[in-house]
DSSP file (Angstrom, degrees, kcal/mol; ACC not computed):
  #  RESIDUE AA STRUCTURE BP1 BP2  ACC     N-H-->O    O-->H-N    N-H-->O    O-->H-N    TCO  KAPPA ALPHA  PHI   PSI    X-CA   Y-CA   Z-CA
    1    1 A M              0   0    0      0, 0.0     2,-0.4     0, 0.0     0, 0.0   0.000 360.0 360.0 360.0 122.1   96.8  102.7  114.2
    2    2 A N        -     0   0    0     58,-0.0     2,-0.3     1,-0.0    54,-0.0  -0.692 360.0-142.8 -82.9 134.4   97.6   99.0  114.4
    3    3 A R        -     0   0    0     -2,-0.4     2,-0.1     1,-0.1    -1,-0.0  -0.675  15.3-116.8 -94.2 150.9   94.7   96.9  115.6
    4    4 A S     >  -     0   0    0     -2,-0.3     4,-2.3     1,-0.1     5,-0.2  -0.372  31.7-106.1 -76.0 165.7   95.2   93.8  117.8
    5    5 A L  H  > S+     0   0    0      1,-0.2     4,-2.5     2,-0.2     5,-0.2   0.904 122.6  52.6 -59.7 -42.0   94.2   90.4  116.4
    6    6 A D  H  > S+     0   0    0      1,-0.2     4,-2.5     2,-0.2    -1,-0.2   0.891 107.9  51.2 -62.7 -39.1   91.1   90.4  118.7
    7    7 A E  H  > S+     0   0    0      2,-0.2     4,-2.5     1,-0.2     5,-0.2   0.910 110.3  49.1 -64.6 -41.6   90.1   93.8  117.3
    8    8 A H  H  X S+     0   0    0     -4,-2.3     4,-2.8     2,-0.2    -2,-0.2   0.925 111.6  49.5 -61.4 -44.0   90.5   92.6  113.7
    9    9 A K  H  X S+     0   0    0     -4,-2.5     4,-2.2     2,-0.2    -2,-0.2   0.908 111.5  48.3 -63.5 -42.1   88.4   89.5  114.6
   10   10 A Q  H  X S+     0   0    0     -4,-2.5     4,-2.4     2,-0.2    -1,-0.2   0.929 114.3  45.7 -63.6 -45.4   85.6   91.6  116.2
   11   11 A L  H  X S+     0   0    0     -4,-2.5     4,-2.7     1,-0.2     5,-0.2   0.899 110.7  53.9 -65.2 -40.3   85.5   93.9  113.2
   12   12 A G  H  X S+     0   0    0     -4,-2.8     4,-2.4    -5,-0.2    -1,-0.2   0.913 109.8  47.6 -59.3 -43.5   85.5   91.0  110.8
   13   13 A T  H  X S+     0   0    0     -4,-2.2     4,-2.5     2,-0.2     5,-0.2   0.923 112.4  49.4 -63.9 -45.1   82.5   89.4  112.5
   14   14 A L  H  X S+     0   0    0     -4,-2.4     4,-2.6     1,-0.2    -2,-0.2   0.923 112.6  47.0 -60.3 -45.1   80.7   92.7  112.5
   15   15 A L  H  X S+     0   0    0     -4,-2.7     4,-2.4     2,-0.2    -1,-0.2   0.895 112.3  49.5 -67.0 -40.1   81.3   93.4  108.8
   16   16 A R  H  X S+     0   0    0     -4,-2.4     4,-2.2    -5,-0.2    -1,-0.2   0.929 113.7  46.3 -63.1 -44.1   80.3   89.8  107.9
   17   17 A N  H  X S+     0   0    0     -4,-2.5     4,-2.0     2,-0.2    -2,-0.2   0.906 113.1  48.7 -65.6 -41.6   77.1   90.1  109.9
   18   18 A F  H  X S+     0   0    0     -4,-2.6     4,-2.1    -5,-0.2    -1,-0.2   0.902 109.8  52.8 -64.1 -40.1   76.3   93.5  108.5
   19   19 A R  H  X S+     0   0    0     -4,-2.4     4,-1.8     1,-0.2    -2,-0.2   0.908 108.0  50.5 -62.2 -42.6   76.9   92.2  104.9
   20   20 A C  H  X S+     0   0    0     -4,-2.2     4,-1.6     1,-0.2    -1,-0.2   0.890 109.0  52.2 -62.4 -39.3   74.5   89.3  105.5
   21   21 A S  H  X S+     0   0    0     -4,-2.0     4,-1.9     1,-0.2    -1,-0.2   0.880 106.1  53.8 -64.1 -38.1   71.9   91.8  106.7
   22   22 A L  H  X S+     0   0    0     -4,-2.1     4,-2.7     1,-0.2    -1,-0.2   0.879 105.1  53.8 -64.9 -36.5   72.4   93.9  103.6
   23   23 A F  H  X S+     0   0    0     -4,-1.8     4,-2.8     2,-0.2    -1,-0.2   0.873 105.5  54.3 -64.2 -35.6   71.7   90.7  101.5
   24   24 A D  H  X S+     0   0    0     -4,-1.6     4,-1.5     2,-0.2    -2,-0.2   0.923 109.6  47.2 -61.8 -43.0   68.5   90.3  103.4
   25   25 A V  H  X S+     0   0    0     -4,-1.9     4,-1.0     2,-0.2     3,-0.3   0.934 113.0  48.9 -62.6 -46.2   67.5   93.8  102.5
   26   26 A L  H >< S+     0   0    0     -4,-2.7     3,-0.5     1,-0.2    -2,-0.2   0.914 112.5  47.3 -60.2 -44.1   68.4   93.2   98.8
   27   27 A N  H 3< S+     0   0    0     -4,-2.8    -1,-0.2     1,-0.2    -2,-0.2   0.751 115.9  44.7 -71.8 -23.0   66.5   90.0   98.6
   28   28 A S  H 3< S+     0   0    0     -4,-1.5     2,-0.3    -3,-0.3    -1,-0.2   0.493 102.9  75.9-100.2  -4.0   63.4   91.5  100.3
   29   29 A S  S << S-     0   0    0     -4,-1.0     2,-0.2    -3,-0.5     3,-0.1  -0.774  88.8-100.2-109.7 155.2   63.3   94.8   98.3
   30   30 A Q    >   -     0   0    0     -2,-0.3     3,-2.3     1,-0.1     6,-0.4  -0.499  45.3-103.6 -72.1 134.0   62.2   95.4   94.8
   31   31 A K  T 3  S+     0   0    0      1,-0.3    -1,-0.1    -2,-0.2     4,-0.0  -0.347 108.2  20.6 -58.3 131.2   65.0   95.7   92.3
   32   32 A G  T 3  S+     0   0    0      1,-0.3    -1,-0.3     2,-0.1    -2,-0.1   0.270  93.2 128.2  91.8 -11.1   65.5   99.3   91.4
   33   33 A S  S <> S-     0   0    0     -3,-2.3     4,-2.7     1,-0.1    -1,-0.3  -0.333  74.8-108.2 -72.3 160.4   63.8  100.6   94.5
   34   34 A P  H  > S+     0   0    0      0, 0.0     4,-2.7     0, 0.0     5,-0.2   0.902 120.6  50.8 -56.5 -41.5   65.6  103.2   96.7
   35   35 A S  H  > S+     0   0    0      1,-0.2     4,-2.2     2,-0.2     5,-0.2   0.898 111.0  48.9 -65.4 -37.7   66.2  100.6   99.5
   36   36 A H  H  > S+     0   0    0     -6,-0.4     4,-2.3     2,-0.2    -1,-0.2   0.934 113.0  46.9 -65.1 -46.5   67.6   98.2   97.0
   37   37 A R  H  X S+     0   0    0     -4,-2.7     4,-2.1     1,-0.2    -2,-0.2   0.913 114.1  47.2 -63.0 -43.0   69.9  100.8   95.5
   38   38 A H  H  X S+     0   0    0     -4,-2.7     4,-2.6    -5,-0.2    -1,-0.2   0.889 111.2  51.2 -67.6 -38.2   71.1  102.0   98.9
   39   39 A A  H  X S+     0   0    0     -4,-2.2     4,-2.5    -5,-0.2    -1,-0.2   0.904 110.2  49.5 -65.1 -40.1   71.7   98.5  100.1
   40   40 A R  H  X S+     0   0    0     -4,-2.3     4,-2.2     2,-0.2    -2,-0.2   0.909 111.8  48.7 -64.2 -40.9   73.8   97.7   97.0
   41   41 A K  H  X S+     0   0    0     -4,-2.1     4,-1.9     2,-0.2    -2,-0.2   0.920 112.9  47.1 -64.6 -43.5   75.8  100.9   97.6
   42   42 A A  H  X S+     0   0    0     -4,-2.6     4,-2.7     1,-0.2    -2,-0.2   0.885 109.4  54.9 -64.9 -38.5   76.4  100.0  101.2
   43   43 A L  H  X S+     0   0    0     -4,-2.5     4,-2.6     1,-0.2    -1,-0.2   0.909 107.2  49.5 -61.5 -42.8   77.3   96.5  100.2
   44   44 A K  H  X S+     0   0    0     -4,-2.2     4,-2.2     2,-0.2    -1,-0.2   0.900 111.7  49.1 -62.7 -40.2   80.0   97.8   97.9
   45   45 A A  H  X S+     0   0    0     -4,-1.9     4,-2.5     2,-0.2    -2,-0.2   0.914 111.2  49.2 -65.8 -42.4   81.3  100.0  100.7
   46   46 A I  H  X S+     0   0    0     -4,-2.7     4,-2.9     1,-0.2    -2,-0.2   0.920 111.0  50.4 -61.9 -43.6   81.4   97.1  103.1
   47   47 A D  H  X S+     0   0    0     -4,-2.6     4,-2.1     2,-0.2    -1,-0.2   0.892 110.8  49.0 -63.2 -39.4   83.2   95.0  100.6
   48   48 A S  H  X S+     0   0    0     -4,-2.2     4,-2.3     2,-0.2    -1,-0.2   0.918 112.7  47.5 -64.7 -43.2   85.8   97.7  100.0
   49   49 A L  H  X S+     0   0    0     -4,-2.5     4,-2.9     2,-0.2     5,-0.3   0.916 110.9  51.3 -65.0 -43.0   86.3   98.1  103.8
   50   50 A R  H  X S+     0   0    0     -4,-2.9     4,-2.5     1,-0.2    -1,-0.2   0.914 110.3  50.1 -59.7 -42.4   86.6   94.4  104.3
   51   51 A C  H  X S+     0   0    0     -4,-2.1     4,-2.0     2,-0.2    -2,-0.2   0.933 112.8  45.7 -62.0 -46.7   89.2   94.2  101.5
   52   52 A E  H  X S+     0   0    0     -4,-2.3     4,-1.9     1,-0.2    -2,-0.2   0.922 115.1  46.4 -63.4 -45.1   91.3   97.0  103.0
   53   53 A M  H  X S+     0   0    0     -4,-2.9     4,-2.4     1,-0.2    -1,-0.2   0.858 109.2  55.8 -67.7 -34.5   91.1   95.6  106.6
   54   54 A D  H  X S+     0   0    0     -4,-2.5     4,-2.3    -5,-0.3    -1,-0.2   0.907 106.3  51.0 -61.9 -42.3   92.0   92.2  105.3
   55   55 A E  H  X S+     0   0    0     -4,-2.0     4,-2.2     1,-0.2    -2,-0.2   0.906 110.4  49.0 -62.1 -41.3   95.1   93.6  103.7
   56   56 A L  H  X S+     0   0    0     -4,-1.9     4,-2.3     2,-0.2    -2,-0.2   0.901 110.0  51.1 -65.4 -40.1   96.1   95.3  107.0
   57   57 A A  H  X S+     0   0    0     -4,-2.4     4,-3.0     1,-0.2     5,-0.3   0.900 109.2  51.3 -63.8 -39.8   95.5   92.0  108.9
   58   58 A Y  H  X S+     0   0    0     -4,-2.3     4,-2.0     2,-0.2     5,-0.3   0.923 109.9  49.7 -62.2 -43.7   97.7   90.2  106.4
   59   59 A I  H  < S+     0   0    0     -4,-2.2     4,-0.2     1,-0.2    -2,-0.2   0.922 120.4  35.8 -60.1 -43.8  100.5   92.8  107.0
   60   60 A D  H  < S+     0   0    0     -4,-2.3    -2,-0.2    -5,-0.1    -1,-0.2   0.806 133.4  18.6 -82.1 -30.2  100.2   92.5  110.7
   61   61 A F  H  X S+     0   0    0     -4,-3.0     4,-2.9    -5,-0.2     5,-0.5   0.428  86.9  99.2-128.8   1.3   99.5   88.8  111.3
   62   62 A F  H  X S+     0   0    0     -4,-2.0     4,-2.6    -5,-0.3    -3,-0.1   0.932  88.8  49.1 -60.0 -46.0  100.4   86.7  108.2
   63   63 A N  H  4 S+     0   0    0     -5,-0.3    -1,-0.2    -4,-0.2    -2,-0.1   0.844 117.6  42.4 -61.7 -32.5  103.7   85.5  109.6
   64   64 A E  H  4 S+     0   0    0     -3,-0.2    -2,-0.2    -4,-0.1    -1,-0.2   0.880 131.0  19.9 -80.0 -40.4  102.0   84.6  112.9
   65   65 A L  H  < S-     0   0    0     -4,-2.9     4,-0.4     1,-0.1    -3,-0.2   0.769  92.0-140.5-105.6 -31.2   98.8   82.9  111.5
   66   66 A G     X  -     0   0    0     -4,-2.6     4,-1.8    -5,-0.5     5,-0.2  -0.229  41.9 -55.8  85.0 176.4   99.4   81.9  107.9
   67   67 A H  H  > S+     0   0    0      2,-0.2     4,-2.6     1,-0.2     5,-0.3   0.941 126.4  46.8 -63.4 -57.2   97.0   82.1  105.0
   68   68 A P  H  > S+     0   0    0      0, 0.0     4,-1.5     0, 0.0    -1,-0.2   0.915 115.8  45.5 -58.4 -43.3   93.9   80.2  106.0
   69   69 A A  H  > S+     0   0    0     -4,-0.4     4,-0.7     1,-0.2    -2,-0.2   0.877 113.1  50.1 -67.7 -37.0   93.6   81.8  109.4
   70   70 A C  H >X S+     0   0    0     -4,-1.8     3,-1.0     1,-0.2     4,-0.6   0.917 108.8  52.3 -65.8 -42.4   94.3   85.3  108.1
   71   71 A A  H 3X S+     0   0    0     -4,-2.6     4,-1.7     1,-0.3     3,-0.4   0.832 103.6  59.0 -63.3 -31.9   91.6   84.9  105.4
   72   72 A E  H 3X S+     0   0    0     -4,-1.5     4,-1.3    -5,-0.3    -1,-0.3   0.703  88.0  75.3 -72.1 -19.2   89.1   83.8  108.0
   73   73 A I  H << S+     0   0    0     -3,-1.0    -1,-0.2    -4,-0.7    -2,-0.2   0.950 118.0  10.3 -59.3 -50.0   89.4   87.1  110.0
   74   74 A Y  H  < S+     0   0    0     -4,-0.6    -1,-0.2    -3,-0.4    -2,-0.2   0.603 138.6  39.2-105.9 -14.9   87.4   89.1  107.4
   75   75 A Y  H  < S-     0   0    0     -4,-1.7    -3,-0.2    -5,-0.2    -2,-0.2   0.419  96.5-135.9-118.8   1.3   85.9   86.4  105.2
   76   76 A G     <  -     0   0    0     -4,-1.3    -1,-0.2    -5,-0.2    -2,-0.1  -0.029  44.7 -35.7  74.1-179.8   85.0   83.7  107.6
   77   77 A A  S  > S-     0   0    0     -5,-0.1     4,-2.2     1,-0.1     3,-0.4  -0.228  70.2 -95.7 -70.4 166.9   85.6   80.0  107.2
   78   78 A R  H  > S+     0   0    0      1,-0.3     4,-2.1     2,-0.2     5,-0.2   0.879 126.1  53.4 -54.6 -42.5   85.3   78.4  103.8
   79   79 A L  H  > S+     0   0    0      1,-0.2     4,-2.0     2,-0.2    -1,-0.3   0.898 108.0  51.1 -61.4 -40.6   81.7   77.3  104.4
   80   80 A D  H  > S+     0   0    0     -3,-0.4     4,-2.3     1,-0.2    -1,-0.2   0.908 109.3  50.5 -61.5 -42.3   80.8   80.9  105.3
   81   81 A R  H  X S+     0   0    0     -4,-2.2     4,-2.2     1,-0.2    -2,-0.2   0.868 108.6  52.0 -65.6 -35.9   82.4   82.2  102.1
   82   82 A E  H  X S+     0   0    0     -4,-2.1     4,-2.0    -5,-0.2    -1,-0.2   0.891 109.2  49.8 -67.6 -38.3   80.4   79.6  100.1
   83   83 A K  H  X S+     0   0    0     -4,-2.0     4,-2.4     2,-0.2    -2,-0.2   0.910 110.0  51.1 -64.5 -42.0   77.2   80.8  101.7
   84   84 A E  H  X S+     0   0    0     -4,-2.3     4,-2.6     1,-0.2    -2,-0.2   0.911 109.1  50.7 -60.6 -43.1   78.1   84.4  100.9
   85   85 A S  H  X S+     0   0    0     -4,-2.2     4,-2.1     1,-0.2    -1,-0.2   0.899 110.0  49.7 -62.3 -40.2   78.8   83.5   97.3
   86   86 A A  H  X S+     0   0    0     -4,-2.0     4,-1.8     2,-0.2    -1,-0.2   0.905 111.0  49.6 -65.6 -40.9   75.4   81.8   97.1
   87   87 A S  H  X S+     0   0    0     -4,-2.4     4,-1.7     1,-0.2    -2,-0.2   0.909 110.3  50.5 -63.2 -42.3   73.7   84.8   98.6
   88   88 A A  H  X S+     0   0    0     -4,-2.6     4,-1.6     1,-0.2    -1,-0.2   0.886 108.3  52.7 -63.3 -39.1   75.4   87.1   96.1
   89   89 A A  H  X S+     0   0    0     -4,-2.1     4,-0.5     1,-0.2    -1,-0.2   0.873 106.2  53.9 -65.6 -37.0   74.3   84.9   93.2
   90   90 A E  H >< S+     0   0    0     -4,-1.8     3,-0.9     1,-0.2    -1,-0.2   0.903 107.4  50.8 -62.5 -41.3   70.7   85.1   94.4
   91   91 A V  H 3< S+     0   0    0     -4,-1.7    -1,-0.2     1,-0.2    -2,-0.2   0.852 107.0  53.0 -66.3 -36.0   70.8   88.9   94.4
   92   92 A T  H 3<        0   0    0     -4,-1.6    -1,-0.2     1,-0.2    -2,-0.2   0.545 360.0 360.0 -81.1  -5.7   72.1   89.1   90.9
   93   93 A K    <<        0   0    0     -3,-0.9    -1,-0.2    -4,-0.5    -2,-0.1   0.498 360.0 360.0 -71.9 360.0   69.4   86.9   89.4
């Protein structure tokens, strides 16, 4: 099933927001606790899904949008990606 550009954008927003929520769980739970382990597992699944959906968006919309706009569908603007990287770095400390 091919998704429309709007559907990709909505899903991208949902996945980014859910990913941020998972980082909140990771940062507020004790490392090694069940909630921490489950949040890490969910985070990996979300990242895999984002990657797969990003590839599909590139296939369908790269010629129309180009690189920066396609990357923003599932990974947000550059500033958003930098915030995500900072959050990920906090969790791994």
